[in-house]
Structure formats: structure tokens, C-alpha cells
C-alpha positions as CSV (number, residue, x, y, z in Angstrom):
1,M,171.0,45.2,30.2
2,E,170.5,42.2,28.0
3,G,172.8,40.7,25.4
4,G,174.7,43.8,24.3
5,T,171.7,46.2,24.7
6,A,170.7,48.6,27.4
7,W,167.6,50.5,28.3
8,V,168.4,54.2,28.1
9,K,166.3,56.8,29.8
10,T,166.2,60.0,27.8
11,R,164.7,63.5,28.3
12,R,162.8,65.4,25.6
13,G,164.8,68.1,23.9
14,S,163.7,71.2,22.1
15,A,163.6,69.3,18.8
16,C,160.8,67.1,20.1
17,E,158.4,70.1,20.1
18,S,158.2,70.2,16.3
19,C,158.0,66.4,15.9
20,S,154.6,65.0,14.9
21,A,155.3,61.8,16.8
22,R,156.1,63.6,20.1
23,H,153.0,62.3,21.9
24,S,153.6,58.6,21.0
25,C,157.1,58.3,22.3
26,A,156.8,59.6,25.8
27,S,156.7,57.3,28.8
28,P,153.3,57.0,30.3
29,E,154.9,57.4,33.8
30,G,156.1,60.6,35.2
31,D,155.7,64.0,33.6
32,G,155.9,62.8,30.0
33,Q,159.4,64.4,29.6
34,E,161.3,61.1,29.9
35,M,161.4,58.2,27.5
36,E,163.0,54.8,27.7
37,V,164.5,53.2,24.6
38,E,166.5,50.1,24.1
39,A,169.8,50.7,22.5
40,I,172.9,48.7,21.4
41,N,175.4,49.2,24.2
42,L,178.5,49.9,22.2
43,A,179.9,52.1,25.0
44,G,179.8,49.2,27.5
45,A,177.8,51.4,29.9
46,A,176.7,50.1,33.2
47,I,173.6,50.9,35.3
48,G,173.8,54.5,36.4
49,D,176.3,55.7,33.8
50,Q,175.5,58.7,31.8
51,V,176.0,58.5,28.0
52,V,175.5,60.7,25.0
53,V,173.2,59.2,22.4
54,S,173.5,60.6,18.9
55,I,172.0,59.8,15.6
56,E,173.6,60.6,12.2
57,S,171.5,63.1,10.3
58,A,171.2,60.9,7.2
59,A,169.8,58.0,9.4
60,L,167.4,60.5,11.1
61,L,166.1,61.9,7.9
62,K,165.6,58.4,6.4
63,T,163.7,57.2,9.5
64,S,161.6,60.3,9.6
65,F,160.7,59.9,5.9
66,L,159.7,56.3,6.4
67,L,157.6,57.1,9.5
68,Y,155.9,59.9,7.6
69,V,155.1,57.6,4.6
70,F,153.8,54.7,6.7
71,L,151.9,56.9,9.2
72,I,150.2,58.9,6.5
73,I,149.1,55.9,4.4
């Protein structure tokens, strides 16, 4: 953890199967099912804690659209 952020290890879910960026966000280590992302630590989680990471649908749609536009062009 650094300055209010934490590295979070996540596992791919069923939604990842239909994502066009699924191959670019997997960790090169392990079985490719785990990813590590840096997140703002609003929960005050410590090493070893389990947390639920959620994204608002509007933010997800906006990000997906921007990625689509920039990756296609």
C-alpha cells in the first residue's frame, strides 16, 4: 500500500469472457486468471483483507466506450 492506494489481486469473472480486452489485462504470472490492479483504498484495507470491488455501470460504460474508440482508431 502506498499513499492511500492498495494493490488488489482480482480473479477473472464470467463477464471477462465477452470482453475484447480480456487478453491484455491478465497477469503474466500464474494461470492468467488473476490480475493485479492499483485501487484507491477507501475501505482502509490491510494486507490479506478481502474486499469487494465494484464499478458503477455508468462509469463502466463510459470507460468501455472510450477504450473502444481509442483502440479502434
